[in-house]
GUSESE-671415 format. One record per residue (C-alpha): residue in three letters; residue number from 1; x, y, z. Coordinates in nm, 2 decimals, padded with zeros to 4 digits. Layout:
N
NODE  resn  resi       X       Y       Z
NODE   ALA   NUM       X       Y       Z
...
END
This chain:
269
NODE  resn  resi       X       Y       Z
NODE   MET     1   17.96   15.31   09.65
NODE   LEU     2   18.00   15.59   09.39
NODE   GLU     3   18.24   15.77   09.63
NODE   GLN     4   18.45   15.46   09.66
NODE   ILE     5   18.46   15.43   09.28
NODE   PHE     6   18.56   15.79   09.23
NODE   SER     7   18.83   15.76   09.49
NODE   MET     8   18.97   15.47   09.30
NODE   ILE     9   18.94   15.64   08.96
NODE   PHE    10   19.11   15.97   09.04
NODE   THR    11   19.44   15.82   09.14
NODE   THR    12   19.78   15.80   08.97
NODE   SER    13   19.77   15.42   08.98
NODE   PHE    14   19.44   15.43   08.78
NODE   GLY    15   19.60   15.66   08.52
NODE   TYR    16   19.90   15.43   08.50
NODE   SER    17   19.67   15.14   08.44
NODE   ILE    18   19.48   15.32   08.17
NODE   ILE    19   19.80   15.39   07.97
NODE   ARG    20   19.91   15.03   08.01
NODE   ILE    21   19.58   14.88   07.91
NODE   THR    22   19.54   15.13   07.62
NODE   SER    23   19.86   15.02   07.45
NODE   PRO    24   19.74   14.68   07.32
NODE   ILE    25   19.42   14.84   07.20
NODE   LEU    26   19.62   15.11   07.03
NODE   PHE    27   19.82   14.85   06.84
NODE   ALA    28   19.50   14.69   06.73
NODE   ALA    29   19.36   15.02   06.62
NODE   LEU    30   19.67   15.11   06.42
NODE   ALA    31   19.65   14.77   06.25
NODE   ALA    32   19.28   14.81   06.17
NODE   VAL    33   19.35   15.15   06.01
NODE   VAL    34   19.60   15.00   05.77
NODE   ALA    35   19.38   14.71   05.68
NODE   GLU    36   19.07   14.92   05.63
NODE   LYS    37   19.27   15.16   05.41
NODE   ALA    38   19.34   14.86   05.18
NODE   GLY    39   18.97   14.77   05.18
NODE   VAL    40   19.02   14.46   05.40
NODE   THR    41   18.79   14.41   05.69
NODE   ASN    42   18.88   14.14   05.94
NODE   ILE    43   18.69   14.09   06.27
NODE   GLY    44   18.91   13.81   06.38
NODE   LEU    45   19.13   14.04   06.57
NODE   GLU    46   19.04   13.91   06.92
NODE   GLY    47   19.11   13.55   06.82
NODE   ILE    48   19.44   13.64   06.66
NODE   MET    49   19.54   13.83   06.97
NODE   MET    50   19.45   13.54   07.20
NODE   ILE    51   19.63   13.28   07.00
NODE   SER    52   19.94   13.49   06.94
NODE   ALA    53   19.95   13.59   07.31
NODE   LEU    54   19.93   13.23   07.41
NODE   PHE    55   20.23   13.13   07.20
NODE   GLY    56   20.41   13.44   07.30
NODE   VAL    57   20.39   13.34   07.66
NODE   LEU    58   20.48   12.98   07.58
NODE   PHE    59   20.79   13.08   07.38
NODE   ALA    60   20.90   13.32   07.65
NODE   TYR    61   20.85   13.05   07.91
NODE   TRP    62   21.04   12.79   07.71
NODE   THR    63   21.33   13.02   07.64
NODE   SER    64   21.31   13.26   07.95
NODE   TYR    65   21.35   13.56   07.71
NODE   TRP    66   21.07   13.81   07.67
NODE   TRP    67   21.19   13.92   07.32
NODE   VAL    68   21.17   13.56   07.20
NODE   GLY    69   20.81   13.56   07.31
NODE   VAL    70   20.73   13.88   07.12
NODE   ILE    71   20.90   13.74   06.80
NODE   GLY    72   20.72   13.41   06.84
NODE   ALA    73   20.38   13.59   06.88
NODE   VAL    74   20.45   13.79   06.57
NODE   VAL    75   20.54   13.48   06.37
NODE   VAL    76   20.22   13.31   06.48
NODE   GLY    77   20.03   13.62   06.39
NODE   ILE    78   20.18   13.61   06.04
NODE   ILE    79   20.07   13.25   06.00
NODE   LEU    80   19.71   13.34   06.11
NODE   ALA    81   19.71   13.64   05.87
NODE   LEU    82   19.81   13.42   05.58
NODE   ILE    83   19.54   13.17   05.67
NODE   ILE    84   19.28   13.44   05.67
NODE   GLY    85   19.42   13.59   05.35
NODE   VAL    86   19.42   13.26   05.16
NODE   PHE    87   19.06   13.19   05.26
NODE   ALA    88   18.93   13.54   05.20
NODE   LEU    89   19.14   13.67   04.91
NODE   LYS    90   19.22   13.35   04.72
NODE   LEU    91   18.94   13.11   04.80
NODE   LYS    92   18.68   13.40   04.81
NODE   THR    93   18.55   13.30   05.15
NODE   ASP    94   18.35   13.57   05.33
NODE   ILE    95   18.61   13.74   05.54
NODE   ILE    96   18.36   13.80   05.82
NODE   LEU    97   18.31   13.42   05.85
NODE   ALA    98   18.69   13.37   05.84
NODE   GLY    99   18.72   13.62   06.13
NODE   ILE   100   18.45   13.45   06.33
NODE   ALA   101   18.62   13.12   06.29
NODE   ILE   102   18.95   13.26   06.42
NODE   ASN   103   18.77   13.41   06.71
NODE   LEU   104   18.61   13.08   06.80
NODE   VAL   105   18.94   12.90   06.78
NODE   GLY   106   19.10   13.18   06.99
NODE   SER   107   18.83   13.16   07.26
NODE   GLY   108   18.83   12.79   07.30
NODE   GLY   109   19.14   12.65   07.14
NODE   THR   110   19.38   12.86   07.35
NODE   ILE   111   19.25   12.71   07.67
NODE   PHE   112   19.29   12.36   07.53
NODE   LEU   113   19.64   12.43   07.40
NODE   LEU   114   19.74   12.60   07.73
NODE   TYR   115   19.63   12.29   07.92
NODE   LEU   116   19.80   12.06   07.66
NODE   PHE   117   20.14   12.23   07.69
NODE   THR   118   20.14   12.33   08.06
NODE   GLY   119   19.86   12.15   08.24
NODE   LEU   120   19.72   12.49   08.34
NODE   LYS   121   19.36   12.59   08.27
NODE   GLY   122   19.37   12.97   08.25
NODE   ASN   123   19.65   13.13   08.45
NODE   THR   124   20.02   13.14   08.36
NODE   ALA   125   20.14   13.32   08.67
NODE   SER   126   20.31   13.01   08.79
NODE   LEU   127   20.51   13.00   08.46
NODE   THR   128   20.67   13.34   08.50
NODE   THR   129   21.04   13.38   08.54
NODE   PRO   130   21.23   13.71   08.57
NODE   GLY   131   21.36   13.68   08.21
NODE   MET   132   21.01   13.67   08.08
NODE   LEU   133   20.92   14.02   08.20
NODE   THR   134   20.95   14.30   07.96
NODE   PRO   135   21.18   14.58   08.07
NODE   LYS   136   21.03   14.91   08.21
NODE   ILE   137   21.16   15.25   08.14
NODE   ASP   138   21.18   15.53   08.39
NODE   ILE   139   21.19   15.86   08.19
NODE   PRO   140   21.44   16.11   08.34
NODE   ILE   141   21.29   16.43   08.47
NODE   LEU   142   20.94   16.32   08.40
NODE   GLU   143   20.95   16.05   08.67
NODE   SER   144   21.02   16.31   08.93
NODE   ILE   145   20.72   16.53   08.84
NODE   PRO   146   20.42   16.48   09.08
NODE   ILE   147   20.11   16.32   08.93
NODE   LEU   148   20.25   16.31   08.57
NODE   GLY   149   20.56   16.10   08.67
NODE   PRO   150   20.37   15.81   08.82
NODE   ILE   151   20.12   15.80   08.53
NODE   PHE   152   20.35   15.83   08.23
NODE   SER   153   20.68   15.70   08.35
NODE   GLY   154   20.78   15.34   08.44
NODE   HIS   155   20.59   15.17   08.16
NODE   SER   156   20.72   14.88   07.95
NODE   VAL   157   20.93   14.98   07.65
NODE   LEU   158   20.66   14.84   07.42
NODE   THR   159   20.40   15.07   07.57
NODE   TYR   160   20.61   15.37   07.45
NODE   VAL   161   20.66   15.20   07.11
NODE   ALA   162   20.28   15.18   07.07
NODE   PHE   163   20.24   15.55   07.10
NODE   ILE   164   20.54   15.63   06.88
NODE   LEU   165   20.38   15.40   06.61
NODE   VAL   166   20.09   15.64   06.58
NODE   LEU   167   20.32   15.89   06.41
NODE   LEU   168   20.50   15.62   06.21
NODE   VAL   169   20.18   15.46   06.08
NODE   TRP   170   20.06   15.81   05.97
NODE   ILE   171   20.39   15.86   05.79
NODE   LEU   172   20.36   15.51   05.63
NODE   LEU   173   20.01   15.58   05.50
NODE   TYR   174   20.05   15.94   05.38
NODE   LYS   175   20.42   15.99   05.31
NODE   THR   176   20.53   15.67   05.14
NODE   ALA   177   20.47   15.50   04.81
NODE   ILE   178   20.34   15.18   04.97
NODE   GLY   179   20.10   15.39   05.17
NODE   LEU   180   19.97   15.56   04.86
NODE   GLN   181   19.92   15.21   04.70
NODE   ILE   182   19.73   15.09   05.01
NODE   ARG   183   19.50   15.39   05.00
NODE   ALA   184   19.45   15.35   04.63
NODE   VAL   185   19.35   14.99   04.66
NODE   GLY   186   19.11   15.06   04.94
NODE   GLU   187   18.94   15.35   04.76
NODE   ASN   188   18.91   15.19   04.41
NODE   SER   189   19.07   14.86   04.35
NODE   HIS   190   18.98   14.86   03.98
NODE   ALA   191   19.15   15.19   03.92
NODE   ALA   192   19.45   15.08   04.12
NODE   ASP   193   19.47   14.76   03.91
NODE   SER   194   19.45   14.96   03.59
NODE   VAL   195   19.77   15.14   03.67
NODE   GLY   196   19.96   14.83   03.75
NODE   ILE   197   19.92   14.80   04.12
NODE   SER   198   19.88   14.44   04.24
NODE   VAL   199   19.56   14.46   04.44
NODE   LEU   200   19.59   14.11   04.59
NODE   LYS   201   19.95   14.18   04.69
NODE   ILE   202   19.87   14.50   04.86
NODE   GLN   203   19.57   14.34   05.05
NODE   TYR   204   19.79   14.06   05.17
NODE   ILE   205   20.05   14.31   05.29
NODE   ALA   206   19.79   14.52   05.47
NODE   LEU   207   19.62   14.21   05.62
NODE   GLY   208   19.96   14.07   05.73
NODE   PHE   209   20.06   14.41   05.87
NODE   ARG   210   19.75   14.42   06.07
NODE   CYS   211   19.73   14.06   06.19
NODE   SER   212   20.09   14.00   06.26
NODE   VAL   213   20.27   14.30   06.38
NODE   TRP   214   20.04   14.59   06.49
NODE   SER   215   19.72   14.42   06.60
NODE   GLY   216   19.81   14.43   06.96
NODE   ARG   217   20.03   14.13   06.94
NODE   CYS   218   20.35   14.26   07.09
NODE   LEU   219   20.17   14.47   07.35
NODE   HIS   220   19.94   14.19   07.43
NODE   VAL   221   20.24   13.97   07.51
NODE   HIS   222   20.38   14.27   07.71
NODE   VAL   223   20.07   14.29   07.92
NODE   LEU   224   20.09   13.92   07.99
NODE   LEU   225   20.45   13.91   08.07
NODE   SER   226   20.46   14.23   08.27
NODE   GLU   227   20.16   14.14   08.48
NODE   LEU   228   20.27   13.78   08.55
NODE   GLU   229   19.94   13.62   08.45
NODE   TYR   230   19.71   13.54   08.16
NODE   ARG   231   19.35   13.47   08.21
NODE   TYR   232   19.16   13.33   07.92
NODE   ARG   233   18.82   13.49   07.98
NODE   CYS   234   18.62   13.70   07.73
NODE   TRP   235   18.38   13.81   08.00
NODE   SER   236   18.54   13.92   08.32
NODE   TRP   237   18.51   14.16   08.61
NODE   LEU   238   18.66   14.51   08.61
NODE   HIS   239   18.98   14.48   08.80
NODE   CYS   240   19.11   14.83   08.72
NODE   PHE   241   18.87   14.97   08.98
NODE   GLY   242   19.03   14.75   09.24
NODE   CYS   243   18.72   14.52   09.22
NODE   THR   244   18.70   14.18   09.37
NODE   GLY   245   18.43   14.05   09.15
NODE   ASP   246   18.30   13.70   09.23
NODE   GLY   247   17.96   13.75   09.07
NODE   SER   248   17.77   13.84   09.39
NODE   GLY   249   17.76   14.22   09.35
NODE   GLY   250   17.76   14.46   09.63
NODE   THR   251   18.06   14.58   09.83
NODE   SER   252   18.32   14.41   10.04
NODE   GLY   253   18.55   14.60   10.27
NODE   ASN   254   18.74   14.86   10.06
NODE   HIS   255   18.66   14.69   09.73
NODE   VAL   256   18.36   14.73   09.51
NODE   ARG   257   18.21   14.44   09.31
NODE   ILE   258   18.07   14.56   08.98
NODE   PRO   259   17.94   14.33   08.71
NODE   VAL   260   18.08   14.48   08.39
NODE   LEU   261   18.01   14.21   08.13
NODE   TRP   262   17.96   14.49   07.88
NODE   PHE   263   18.30   14.65   07.95
NODE   CYS   264   18.53   14.35   07.96
NODE   GLN   265   18.52   14.15   07.64
NODE   CYS   266   18.90   14.16   07.64
NODE   PRO   267   19.13   13.86   07.60
NODE   TRP   268   19.38   14.01   07.85
NODE   GLN   269   19.13   14.05   08.13
END
């Protein structure tokens, strides 16, 4: 069984999948960095991703344009960010509880809304049209290089945006005035307030930055639209190994069934 697993891991298709699946997590990580730098902790990331991804797919389906889905997902994320901000920053609710509430709504409410709008119960593959798919980019020269080409070329445009944003977020935090204010508020909010920085405003900006734009929303929608399906499952089976998990374990043909509940608490699985 281990030989089969290793033969699946050390392939260019597996490397390609790693890059693709890393991109939404990278968006979320960048968002979390900005929020944490402002002293705002929000564990509702998964719920926000799921709800925004749902509406991103729905908007793309209704309009047949993938970019409308991305914009729609961002708008929904902004609304959710404002809801968390109002409860946590204005009404002084524990932000951990606010995040848990969003996660609960995301895990259960998205299934209900998907069924309400489409009649489906967990898979949007049947909704997909060519206009919903995010465009992929084949990088000249790189695409012809053995091993590296199949791994790093041919991804969605938003995948490359995710990695470019690593540099841009660093520039934002350490080379701009707003970045200095975000870090000042996170390190010592009282000192920042004493020099005229609006702590509440900066925290709203950081929370909105995290929850609406960079917390995996765009890339999450990209994963959904480029892979033709969306399965609302927090606990899943590891498909990146080519697994055909039905819960029985063992092996079947050339596929390996592996229970990986501890790996796959991911809304896009």
